[in-house]
C-alpha positions as CSV (number, residue, x, y, z in Angstrom):
1,M,-57.9,-121.8,-6.1
2,D,-55.5,-119.2,-7.6
3,K,-53.0,-121.0,-9.7
4,S,-50.3,-118.6,-8.6
5,Q,-50.6,-120.0,-5.1
6,N,-49.4,-123.4,-6.4
7,K,-46.2,-122.0,-8.0
8,K,-43.0,-122.5,-6.3
9,H,-40.1,-120.2,-5.6
10,V,-37.1,-121.1,-7.7
11,V,-33.4,-120.2,-7.4
12,L,-32.1,-120.0,-10.9
13,F,-28.4,-120.3,-11.8
14,Y,-27.1,-119.9,-15.3
15,C,-24.0,-120.3,-17.5
16,A,-22.2,-117.2,-18.7
17,E,-23.7,-117.1,-22.2
18,C,-27.2,-117.5,-20.9
19,E,-27.2,-114.4,-18.7
20,D,-29.5,-112.4,-20.9
21,L,-32.0,-115.3,-21.3
22,A,-31.9,-115.9,-17.5
23,R,-32.7,-112.3,-16.8
24,K,-35.7,-112.5,-19.1
25,V,-36.8,-115.7,-17.4
26,A,-36.6,-114.1,-14.0
27,S,-38.5,-111.0,-15.2
28,Q,-41.5,-113.3,-15.9
29,S,-42.1,-114.0,-12.2
30,D,-41.3,-112.6,-8.8
31,L,-40.9,-116.2,-7.6
32,I,-37.8,-116.8,-9.7
33,T,-34.6,-115.4,-8.2
34,L,-31.3,-115.3,-10.0
35,Q,-28.1,-116.5,-8.3
36,T,-24.6,-116.3,-9.8
37,I,-21.6,-118.5,-10.2
38,K,-18.0,-117.5,-10.4
39,W,-16.7,-119.0,-13.6
40,R,-12.9,-118.9,-13.4
41,N,-10.0,-121.0,-14.6
42,F,-6.8,-122.2,-13.1
43,D,-3.5,-121.5,-14.9
44,D,-3.7,-124.8,-16.7
45,G,-7.1,-123.9,-18.2
46,F,-9.3,-126.2,-16.1
47,P,-12.3,-124.7,-14.4
48,N,-12.1,-123.1,-11.0
49,I,-15.8,-122.7,-10.1
50,F,-17.5,-121.2,-7.1
51,I,-21.3,-121.4,-6.4
52,N,-22.2,-118.2,-4.6
53,N,-24.4,-118.5,-1.5
54,A,-24.3,-122.3,-1.6
55,Q,-25.1,-122.5,2.1
56,D,-28.5,-120.9,1.5
57,L,-29.7,-123.5,-1.0
58,R,-30.7,-126.2,1.5
59,G,-34.4,-126.9,1.1
60,Q,-34.7,-124.6,-2.0
61,H,-36.0,-125.4,-5.4
62,V,-33.0,-124.9,-7.6
63,A,-32.5,-124.8,-11.4
64,F,-29.7,-124.3,-13.8
65,L,-30.0,-122.8,-17.3
66,A,-27.4,-124.4,-19.5
67,S,-26.0,-123.9,-23.0
68,F,-23.8,-126.6,-24.5
69,S,-22.8,-124.4,-27.4
70,S,-19.3,-125.9,-27.8
71,Q,-17.3,-128.8,-26.4
72,G,-15.2,-126.3,-24.4
73,V,-18.1,-125.2,-22.1
74,I,-19.7,-128.6,-21.4
75,F,-17.3,-129.8,-18.8
76,E,-17.5,-126.7,-16.6
77,Q,-21.3,-126.7,-16.8
78,L,-21.6,-130.4,-16.0
79,S,-19.4,-129.8,-13.0
80,V,-22.0,-127.4,-11.6
81,I,-24.9,-129.5,-12.7
82,Y,-23.5,-132.4,-10.7
83,A,-22.7,-130.3,-7.7
84,L,-26.0,-128.4,-7.2
85,P,-28.3,-131.4,-6.3
86,R,-25.8,-132.5,-3.6
87,L,-26.4,-129.2,-1.7
88,F,-29.6,-130.8,-0.1
89,V,-31.9,-128.9,-2.4
90,A,-35.6,-129.6,-2.4
91,S,-35.6,-130.2,-6.1
92,F,-33.3,-129.7,-9.1
93,T,-34.2,-128.8,-12.7
94,V,-31.8,-128.4,-15.6
95,V,-33.0,-126.3,-18.6
96,L,-31.0,-127.2,-21.7
97,P,-33.0,-125.5,-24.5
98,F,-30.9,-127.0,-27.2
99,F,-29.8,-130.6,-27.0
100,P,-26.7,-130.2,-29.3
101,T,-26.1,-133.8,-30.4
102,G,-29.7,-134.6,-31.0
103,S,-29.3,-135.0,-34.8
104,F,-26.7,-137.7,-34.2
105,E,-29.1,-140.2,-32.7
106,R,-28.7,-143.3,-34.9
107,M,-26.1,-145.5,-36.5
108,E,-26.2,-146.1,-40.3
109,E,-23.3,-148.4,-40.4
110,E,-21.0,-150.2,-37.9
111,G,-18.6,-147.8,-36.5
112,D,-20.9,-144.8,-36.3
113,V,-21.1,-143.3,-32.8
114,A,-24.5,-142.0,-31.7
115,T,-23.3,-139.0,-29.7
116,A,-26.9,-138.2,-28.7
117,F,-26.8,-141.3,-26.6
118,T,-23.5,-140.3,-25.1
119,M,-24.8,-136.9,-24.1
120,A,-27.9,-138.5,-22.6
121,R,-25.8,-140.8,-20.5
122,M,-23.8,-137.9,-19.2
123,L,-26.9,-136.1,-18.2
124,S,-28.4,-139.2,-16.7
125,N,-25.6,-139.3,-14.2
126,I,-26.8,-136.1,-12.4
127,P,-27.1,-137.1,-8.7
128,I,-30.6,-137.5,-7.3
129,S,-31.6,-134.6,-5.1
130,R,-33.6,-134.6,-1.9
131,G,-36.7,-134.3,-4.0
132,G,-35.9,-137.1,-6.4
133,P,-34.7,-137.3,-10.0
134,T,-33.6,-134.2,-11.8
135,S,-36.1,-132.6,-14.3
136,L,-34.5,-132.0,-17.6
137,V,-36.2,-129.4,-19.9
138,I,-35.3,-129.6,-23.6
139,Y,-37.0,-127.8,-26.5
140,D,-37.8,-129.5,-29.8
141,I,-35.3,-132.3,-29.5
142,H,-34.5,-133.6,-32.9
143,A,-36.0,-137.1,-32.4
144,L,-38.7,-137.9,-29.8
145,Q,-37.4,-141.4,-29.4
146,E,-34.3,-139.9,-27.7
147,R,-36.4,-139.8,-24.5
148,F,-35.5,-143.4,-24.1
149,Y,-31.8,-142.6,-24.1
150,F,-32.0,-141.1,-20.7
151,G,-31.7,-143.1,-17.5
152,D,-34.0,-143.1,-14.4
153,H,-32.0,-140.4,-12.6
154,V,-33.5,-137.7,-14.9
155,L,-37.0,-137.0,-16.0
156,P,-36.9,-135.4,-19.5
157,L,-39.6,-132.8,-20.2
158,F,-39.8,-132.1,-23.9
159,E,-41.2,-128.6,-24.6
160,T,-41.6,-126.8,-28.0
161,G,-41.2,-123.4,-29.4
162,I,-44.1,-123.8,-31.9
163,P,-46.6,-121.8,-29.7
164,L,-44.3,-118.8,-30.1
165,L,-44.4,-119.1,-33.9
166,K,-48.2,-119.5,-33.9
167,Q,-48.6,-116.4,-31.8
168,R,-46.3,-114.4,-34.2
169,L,-48.0,-115.7,-37.3
170,H,-51.4,-114.5,-36.0
171,Q,-49.9,-111.0,-35.6
172,L,-49.0,-110.7,-39.3
173,P,-51.2,-108.6,-41.6
174,D,-51.5,-111.5,-44.0
175,S,-52.2,-114.1,-41.3
176,D,-55.1,-115.4,-43.3
177,K,-52.8,-116.2,-46.1
178,I,-50.3,-118.3,-44.2
179,V,-49.3,-121.7,-45.5
180,V,-46.9,-123.8,-43.5
181,A,-44.2,-125.8,-45.5
182,F,-42.4,-128.8,-44.1
183,P,-39.0,-129.5,-45.7
184,D,-39.5,-133.2,-45.5
185,D,-41.8,-135.9,-44.1
186,G,-39.9,-135.9,-40.8
187,A,-40.7,-132.3,-40.1
188,W,-44.3,-132.9,-41.1
189,K,-44.6,-135.8,-38.7
190,R,-43.0,-133.8,-35.9
191,F,-45.0,-130.5,-36.2
192,H,-48.1,-130.8,-38.3
193,K,-50.4,-131.6,-35.4
194,Q,-49.4,-128.4,-33.7
195,L,-50.0,-126.4,-36.8
196,D,-53.0,-128.2,-38.2
197,H,-55.2,-125.1,-38.5
198,F,-52.8,-123.8,-41.2
199,P,-52.9,-125.2,-44.8
200,A,-49.7,-127.3,-45.3
201,V,-47.2,-127.8,-48.1
202,V,-44.9,-130.8,-47.8
203,C,-41.5,-130.9,-49.7
204,N,-39.6,-134.0,-50.6
205,K,-35.8,-134.1,-50.7
206,V,-34.1,-136.5,-53.1
207,R,-30.5,-137.0,-54.2
208,E,-29.4,-137.1,-57.8
209,G,-25.7,-137.8,-57.8
210,N,-24.1,-135.1,-55.6
211,K,-27.1,-132.8,-55.9
212,R,-29.9,-132.6,-53.4
213,I,-33.2,-131.7,-55.1
214,V,-36.3,-130.3,-53.3
215,R,-39.7,-130.9,-54.9
216,L,-43.2,-130.1,-53.8
217,K,-44.8,-133.3,-52.7
218,E,-48.3,-132.0,-51.7
219,G,-50.1,-128.8,-50.9
220,N,-50.9,-125.6,-52.7
221,P,-48.9,-122.3,-51.9
222,A,-50.7,-120.2,-54.6
223,G,-51.0,-116.6,-53.5
224,C,-49.9,-117.3,-50.0
225,H,-47.1,-116.4,-47.5
226,V,-45.3,-119.7,-47.1
227,V,-43.5,-120.4,-43.8
228,I,-41.0,-123.2,-43.7
229,V,-40.9,-124.9,-40.3
230,D,-38.2,-127.2,-38.9
231,D,-36.5,-127.9,-35.6
232,L,-33.0,-126.6,-36.4
233,V,-30.7,-125.2,-39.0
234,Q,-27.0,-126.0,-38.7
235,S,-25.3,-125.3,-42.0
236,G,-28.3,-123.6,-43.6
237,G,-28.4,-126.2,-46.3
238,T,-31.9,-127.6,-46.1
239,L,-33.6,-124.2,-45.7
240,I,-31.5,-122.4,-48.3
241,E,-32.2,-125.2,-50.8
242,C,-35.9,-124.7,-50.2
243,Q,-35.4,-121.0,-50.8
244,D,-32.8,-121.1,-53.5
245,L,-34.0,-119.0,-56.4
246,S,-34.1,-121.7,-59.0
247,I,-35.9,-124.2,-56.8
248,L,-38.2,-121.5,-55.5
249,K,-39.2,-120.6,-59.1
250,K,-39.7,-124.3,-60.0
251,V,-41.5,-125.2,-56.8
252,L,-43.0,-122.4,-54.7
253,A,-43.1,-119.5,-57.1
254,A,-44.2,-121.7,-59.9
255,N,-47.2,-122.6,-57.7
256,G,-47.8,-119.0,-56.9
257,A,-46.3,-118.4,-53.5
258,S,-46.2,-114.6,-52.8
259,K,-43.6,-114.7,-50.0
260,V,-41.4,-117.2,-48.2
261,S,-40.3,-117.1,-44.5
262,A,-38.7,-119.7,-42.2
263,Y,-38.9,-120.8,-38.6
264,V,-36.5,-123.0,-36.7
265,T,-36.4,-123.4,-32.9
266,H,-32.6,-123.8,-32.8
267,G,-30.5,-121.4,-35.0
268,V,-27.1,-123.1,-34.7
269,F,-25.5,-121.4,-37.7
270,P,-21.9,-122.5,-37.2
271,M,-19.2,-120.2,-38.5
272,Q,-21.7,-117.3,-38.7
273,S,-23.5,-119.0,-41.6
274,W,-26.6,-116.9,-40.7
275,E,-25.0,-114.1,-42.7
276,R,-26.1,-115.8,-46.0
277,F,-29.7,-115.1,-45.0
278,T,-29.4,-111.4,-44.1
279,H,-31.0,-108.8,-46.2
280,K,-28.5,-106.8,-48.3
281,D,-29.0,-103.2,-49.4
282,E,-31.5,-104.4,-52.0
283,V,-33.7,-107.4,-50.9
284,S,-33.3,-110.1,-53.6
285,E,-36.1,-112.2,-54.8
286,K,-34.8,-115.2,-53.0
287,A,-34.5,-113.6,-49.6
288,F,-36.7,-114.7,-46.7
289,T,-39.3,-112.2,-45.7
290,Y,-38.9,-113.3,-42.1
291,F,-36.5,-115.8,-40.4
292,W,-37.7,-116.6,-36.9
293,I,-35.5,-118.4,-34.4
294,T,-35.7,-118.7,-30.6
295,D,-33.0,-117.8,-28.1
296,S,-32.2,-121.5,-27.4
297,C,-28.8,-120.8,-28.9
298,P,-27.9,-117.5,-27.0
299,L,-24.8,-116.7,-29.0
300,T,-26.7,-116.8,-32.3
301,A,-29.6,-114.8,-30.9
302,K,-27.2,-112.1,-29.8
303,A,-25.4,-112.1,-33.2
304,I,-28.5,-111.7,-35.3
305,A,-30.2,-109.1,-33.2
306,N,-31.7,-106.3,-35.4
307,R,-30.5,-108.0,-38.6
308,A,-33.3,-108.5,-41.1
309,P,-34.9,-110.9,-41.8
310,F,-34.2,-112.4,-38.4
311,E,-36.5,-112.1,-35.4
312,V,-35.9,-113.8,-32.1
313,L,-38.9,-115.4,-30.3
314,S,-37.8,-115.7,-26.7
315,L,-38.4,-118.9,-24.7
316,A,-38.3,-117.0,-21.4
317,G,-42.0,-117.2,-20.7
318,S,-42.2,-120.9,-21.5
319,I,-39.1,-121.6,-19.4
320,A,-40.4,-119.7,-16.4
321,E,-43.7,-121.7,-16.6
322,S,-41.8,-125.0,-16.8
323,L,-39.7,-124.1,-13.7
324,Q,-42.7,-123.3,-11.6
325,T,-45.0,-126.3,-12.4
């Protein structure tokens, strides 16, 4: 049987900053139709939202593409997310490519607030639709155990951007010289099985006073194009320390690495911190050859477009597939 016959027609709504990504998702399939929302505000600043063509959604498979890029947009999007399944839809899916509080998933001392759990509880209160619990699609969540933070009203589906990276690496002229580097044991545990056909280098981060020092723990980058892989970069600290000139000379260059690139699924880069990685008029020795991110953070993806060494690997095809299965 033709697999395309099993795919469902999906009506896809989206937040304002996800419009470009939503259009890319819709272009992947004739069975995905975009619908719009009027995002307005009352004079006091609170949302005044209208779901267009709501009366036509009964019995339809409906999805919402979200981006919780700041506290200021979460409330208005949750308002829509809570409203859509109540319109007697056949099923409801929320695609939240980046789960923003994922790195705050544990308490280290009494008084710490694990905001990953808070966000999971908010999403767990999405009303059940006619078709049952909401499907919640998230890419490369920071810690897999966060699956258990969600209640029974949502079904988390954890996807990954790593296949996009693998595809891009195989396109490189030096694809036979790629070595994957993991910044720490956590990144290795998370991603090494998906990248096990590439030789690996594992780094080790230690603190000495106020300094964080990165050392090569295992692996041999000699003569290779080393690609650092992690789930996200927020301040740029971890990756820039792996790429810092002095550490690169001591660790990667000392072991013969010919080039260094980086991949993260989520390029958060607060306060435009991505600028520190851009190539200047003359590419310095410590610059990344490539820096790949996905469009899980749409504002960053738009900001770094056509700025070397950045390349955006779009999640659109993967999102379209997840919506139709």
